[in-house]
N, C-alpha and C positions, 0 to 999 in steps of 0.2 A: 378523555375528558380533562379539561383544564382544572388546575387546582385553585380553589377559591380561598382567599384570606379575609380576615376581619381585622381592621386596624384597632389597636387598643390605646387608650389614653392614660398618661400619668398625671394625676390631678392633685391640686392643693386647694386652699381657700381663695386663691387669686381668681379674678374674673377672666373669662376667656375673651381674647381680643378678636375683633372682627376680621373677616377674610380680606386680604389685600393681594394685589398682583405681586407674586414673589418669585416667579420662575427666573433663574439665572441662566437662561438659554436663549439661543437665537430664535427670534420669532418666526423665521422662515423655515429653517431645517431642524430646529430644536436641539442642536448639538451645543456643548458648552462653549461659552464665549472664547475661552482661551484656545479652543481647537481651531479657530479661524486664524489666518495670518494677519492679525490686527496688532499693531504695536504703536508706541508713542512716536510721533514725528519729532518731538524734542527729546533730548537726552534726559532721562528720568533722574531726578535728584532724590535719593532715598532719605537723606536728612530731612528734606521738606515733607516727604510722605510720612515719616515717623514723628514729625513735629520737633525734631532736634534743631539745635542752633545751626544755621547754615554757615559754613566756613567761608570767610571773605576771600576774594581773589588773592590778597596779599598773604593770607595764611595758608592758602591751598598749596599742596605739594606741586602738582603739575596739572595742566589742563589736558584731560584725556583726549579731547578732540585733536589737539596738536600732535598726538602720537597715533591717531587713527583708531581710538577706542571710544566706546560710549561710557566707559567707567574704568577707573584704576583704583587699586586698594589704598586704604589709609596707611600712612607710614612710608609711602613711596615718594621719594623726593628726587630720584634720578631715574632716567629712562632705562638704564641697564638693570636696575633692581626690578622694575616693572616687567621687563622682558623675561627675566629669570623666573618671576612668579607665573606669568602666563605660559611659559614653556612647560611647566609642570601640570597644566590642566589639559583635559582632552580638547582636541582642536575644535570640535563643534560646540564647546562651551566658552571659547574665548570671544569676548564681545567686541570684535572689530566692527567698525561702522559699516552698515549694510550687509553684514554676514548673518549666517544662520545662528551663530553664537549670540549676536546682538538681539535677534528676535527671541531666542531662547531666554535671554536675560529678562526681556520685557514680560514674557509669559510667567517667568518665575517670580517677578516682582508682584504681579497680580495675584499669583497663587500663594506664595509664601507670606506676603505682607498684604492681606486683604484690607482695603480701606475701611470697611465696616468694623474691623477689629481695632483700628487705630484712632478713629475720630467719630464723635457722636454725630456730626453733620452728615456722615455717610450711612447712618443707620436709618433705614426706611421703615422698619417693622418693630422698633423698640418702643414699648408703651411708656408713657410719661412717668408712671410710678416706679419704673425700673431704671430710669436714667441715672439716678444716684448710684445704684449698684454697678452700673456700667462704668461710671467715672471712677469709682473706687477700684474696680478691676484694672482699668487702664493705668491709673496712678501707681498701684502696687506693682504691676508688671513692669512699667518703665523704670521704677526705682530698683526693683529687686532682680529682674530677670533679663530685660531687653538691653542690648548694647551692640556696638559695631566693633569687630575685631580689626587688627592691623597686621601688616607683614613686617618681618625683620630678619636679620641674620642671627642664627642661633648663637648665643654667647658661650655655650658649653655643650658637651655631649649630653644627650637626653634620649628618651624614647617617646615616640608619637603617642598622644593620648587616645588615638583611635585604633591604629593598627599595631601598636606596640613595637614597630620596627625602629631601628636605631636612627637617631638624628645626630649628625656630626657637627662639630663646631664650625660655624660659618655657613651651614646649610640654610636655604630659604625655608622659613616656617611662618605659620600664622599664630598670633598670640591674641588672647581674649582678656580684656581688663577685668572681667568678673572672676577670673581665675588667678591663682598665684603665678608668678613669673616663670616658674619651672614647668608649667603646663603648656605644651606646644603641640602643634599639628603640622603634618605635611600639608601643603596647599590642596592636594587632591583628596585629603582625608577630612577636611573641615566641612562636614555635611550633617544634615538633620538625622537624628537617631531614629526617626519614624519613616520618613519618605526616602532617606538616603541620598537625596540630591544635594549638590553643592549649595551652601547657604549663600543666597544671592547678596552680592555686595558685602559679603562677610557679616551680614546682619544675623544675630543669633539671640536665642533666649536660653537661659540656663535653668534646669530643674533637676534637683537631686544629682548634681555633678555631671549631668549629661547636657549636650547642646541640641537644640531643636530650632526649626524655623518657627516664626511666630504663630503660624496657623496651627501646627501640631502641638505647640506649647499650650495655646489657648484651649484646644480640644481636650487636653488632659484635665482641665479645670472646669470647663463648661461644655454642655452639649451644643452642637452646631446644627442648625436647621438644614436639612438636605435640599429644601426647596429654595430658600432665599440666601443661603450661605452665611447667615448672621448667627452670632452666638445667642443662645437662649438664656435669658435671665429670669423668665417667669417660672412659676412653680408648676405650670400645666403645659404639657407638651405630649406629642404622640410618638410612640415607638413602632416602627413598621419597617419591614425589609432590612432589618439589622441596622437601621438608621434612626436618627432623631429628627423630628419635624415640629415647627410651630403647629399647634392644633389646626389652624386654618390653612396651613400650607401643604398638608398631605392631600394632594389633589389628583384627580384623573389626568393622565398625561395627554388625553385627547380633548376633554371639554373643560378642564380646570375645576370641576365640581369637587367639593371636599369629600374625602373618603374616610374621615375620622368616624369610627363607629360603624362604618359601612363595609359591606362585602366588596372585595376587589380581586382582580386577577393580575398576576405579574406576567408581562410579555417583554422579552428583550431587556430585562432589568428595569422596566418601567411599570408603574401601577395604572390600571384602567378600571373604571367603574364597569359594572356588569353590562349596562346598556351599550357603552362605547365598544367594549370588547366584542360583544356579539355583533355589533354593526360593522366593525372593522375586520375582525379576525374569524368569526364563526363561519362554519361551512353551511351551505344550503343543501337541504335534503333532496336527493335525486327523485324521490317518489312524490312527496307533497309540495316540494319547492318552497318550504318554509325554513327559517333559520334553525339550526341545531344549537340550542342554548347551552349554557354551561351546566345546567341542571339535567341535561339529557345526555344519554350515552351516544357517542358519535361512532357509528360503525362504518368502516371504510374498506373499499376494495379498489386497488389501483388509484385513480384520481377521483373516485366518486365516493359520496358520503350519504348515509341514511340515518334517520332516527331509528332507535331500536324497534319501535312498533311498526316502522315502515319497511323494514328489511324483510320483504316477502317474496315468494316465488311469483314471477310474472304470470304464470299459467294458472296455478291452483291457489295462489295467495296464502300458502302455508308459510309460517314464520321460519326463517332460515338461521335464526340466532343459534349459535353453537352447533350448527348442522353443516354437512357437506353440501356444496352447491356448485353449479356450473354457470358460466357466462357465455352469452352468444349475442352478437349484434347489440351491445350495450344493455342487454337485459340479463337478469339473474334468474336461475331456475333451481328448484329442488332436484335432488338426484334422479328421482323417477321421471319427472317431466323432461329433464334434459336428455336422459337416456332415450325416452320414447321418441323425441324429435330429432336429436342431433348425434347421438352417440354412434361411433363406428363399431364394427364387429371384429371379433377375434378371428384370424385366419386358421386358428387351431380348432376351437370348439364352436365357433359361429355365434357365440353369445356377445351381447353388447359390453362395452367398457363402462362400468359404473363410474359416477363422478368420484374422483379421488383415487381411482384404481391405477396401479402402476402399469405402464404400457411399454412393451418391448417392440422396437421397430427395426426393420431391415429393408432398405430400398422402399418399395411401395407396399410392403406387407407389415402387419402388426399382430401382436399376440398378447394375451395375458401372461403375466410373469410365469405362472405354473404351466401354461400351454406351450411356452417356448422351450421345447424339449427335443431330444433326439428321437427320430421316428423309429429307431430300432430298439434302444434300451430304455427309452422314455425318461431318461435323466434330465432334470431341468438344467438348461445351459447357462442361464443368467448372463454374467459378463465374461464367461469363458469363451475360448475360441471355438468356432464351429465351421462346417463346410456345407454350403448349399449345393444341391444337385437336383436339377429339374425343379419340382415343386416341394421337395423334401429337405429337411434340415437334419444333419448328422453331427454327432460329436466326433472329435478327431479319432477316437478309438474305433468306433463303429464304422466310420467311413473307411478307415484303413483295413478293417477286417473284411469289409464287403467289396471294396473297389480297388484297393492298392495292388500293384503288380507283385506277383509272387514267383519265386524261383521254381522252375519245373522239377528240380531235383530235390530240394529240401523243403519246399512249400512255405518258406518264410518270406516276409515282405522285403522287396528290394528297395532300399532307401536311396542308394546311390551306387554308381559305377557298375551297372549290370551289363550283361552280354546277351545278344540275341542270336540264336542259332535255329535255323528252320522255323523262323517266326515264333519262337518260344523264348521266354526270358530265363536267364541264369544269373546267379551271383558269379562274379569273376572267379571266386575261390571254388565254386561248385562246378564250373565248366572244366572238367579234367579228362584226361585220356582214360578210356574204358579199361585199358589193360594195366597201365602203370600208375594211374592217378596223378600224373604231373599236370599242372595247370596248362590249359591250352590258350588262355587269353593272351593275345598278341603273338602267338606262335603259329607255325605252319601245322596244319592237321588235315586229316581226311576222315571219311566215314565209311562204315560198312554195316549193313543191316540197321541203318538209322542211328548208329552209335559212333561217337567221335573217337578217333585214335590219333596219337601223335605220329609223326612220319616214321619214326624209328620202330614203334610197335607195329604199325600197319605193315611195314615192309617185312618185319620178322614173322608176322602172323599170316599174312595173306598174299604178299607180292610174289611174282615169278622170280626165279633165281637165274642169274647169268650162268650159262654153260661154261664160260671161261673162268670168271673170278668167283663164282658161287655166291656172290652177294645179291641181295634182293633188288629187283628192278621196280622202283616205286613209281616212277613217272612224275613225282613232285618236282616242281621247279622247271618243268619242260624237258626232262631227260627222255631221249629217244632210245628205242631198242628195236632189235631185229629178231624175227621169229622164222624158223625153218623146221617144218615137220613138228615135232614135239619139243624142239630145243629153242632156247632164247638167249640172246646176247645183248649186253649194253652196246650202244652205238660204238663206243671207243674200244670195246673188247672184241668186236667182229673183225679180226685180223687173221692173216695167214699164219698157221702154226709154225711155219718154217722161217719165212722172211719177215714176218710181223707187219707186212704191208696191209693197210686197211682194205677190206674187201667190200666196203659199203658202196653199192651202186655198180659193182663189178661181178663178173662171173666167178664161181668158186667150185671146188670139187671136194666132196666129203671123203675123209679117210678115217673110217671108224669114228671115234669121238672128235677127231680134228677136222678142220677145214683148211684147204690149201688153195693158193692162187694157181691158175693154169700152168704157170711156168714152173713152180715148185712141184706140182703134181707130175708134170712131164718129166722133170728131172728125176723124181723119185721112181718113175716107171722105167726109165732108161738105166 
């Protein structure tokens, strides 16, 4: 709901003056006049604006237009001095003809030296009985405070009156006749103590040993109407929005009706009467299609608004204020009605999701937060990792316990680097020789009675032995052997006992434990 204010008046015995058109803004877009790119087509003469004596051409230092400027400072009689002065100013503040600096100067003349502060003929809202007070104010200001500074080379070392930094002898400085000669400023430091802008055309007012533009000097002594921008000399005026107003000038930004003593609403730093605010800014109720006034509570959801009394369930018309509700097809429903018509159901318990209930979703399935749990240990999974299998959900621990591959020897889970033997899984470190327990992973091995053995143990324990060398005949690696009756030989060991000639594929004769080739047997018999 918008905050409503009431304008208060500061009154005296003076008569309230009638309402006049006072807005100092563009009639089209209502922004301040100085915000537009409007400036004088002729070079503005501040002396004339202030009512000072205009310097004759013979007395003038130089013509600024001859140097390409709209203004040059007093005291400048040579172009080199002028260039030194402008070199110390920000580039966008230098008033070259046709430049941004020239436009800025025109705006500052209008702002810092408002005509209505300088001459009675420009005051449109000053009542006759206060004209004498106005003239006294102008006279006192012109004699005591208002003047134009000039530039010069510093005659000796000094410190800037603004920044207190050193000024060397011969440096370019600004001097003000209202101050003693030893008070000097850097050109970029000669600025208003309130708005901190450079003092336009070096025009200043002095108050309590500080310098100000004329606008802010005047506002220290007199209130200024925020509507017409004129100083207020009457004893009756309005204070609102931390500003001062002629009593008739505190008006609605939309319709210009006076707001003094009336309720108003501030929007974008502008005051509006209740009627205009509601017509321009108030929302329309989605239910009754009437304006939601400033005295009504505006309840909103997304881009829709309701009166408090109109914020009802579309189905049962129960008030939804401070209650949970659901929305469907631009309609709002209480929790029960929404659930009955639209709520989806939990894949765990089969119950509906009540309005405002937290929902856990995975692919096309959804659960209540408490129902989204491991099917084995029933622990709520929440945002922890899980593993789906068929239609069930498992926590990592239970899935591992139930489905993970386990070593056939130690029955522990194989996480990496396992070995398969006879279609059964083993840890690499568990797949060892049955006899000597040396690891068989990556090694030659064989089996006996479904048990694995390394080649060496298998040969020692189970292999036939060569009749010649007595070493086991394992057959691993393609080793060939020869058998005769109950004796066995390695292929390379099946040789004649006498001449050592290989007998593989040849006839041979046994001689006790030995075998001989036919020639050696014949030799032995002879």
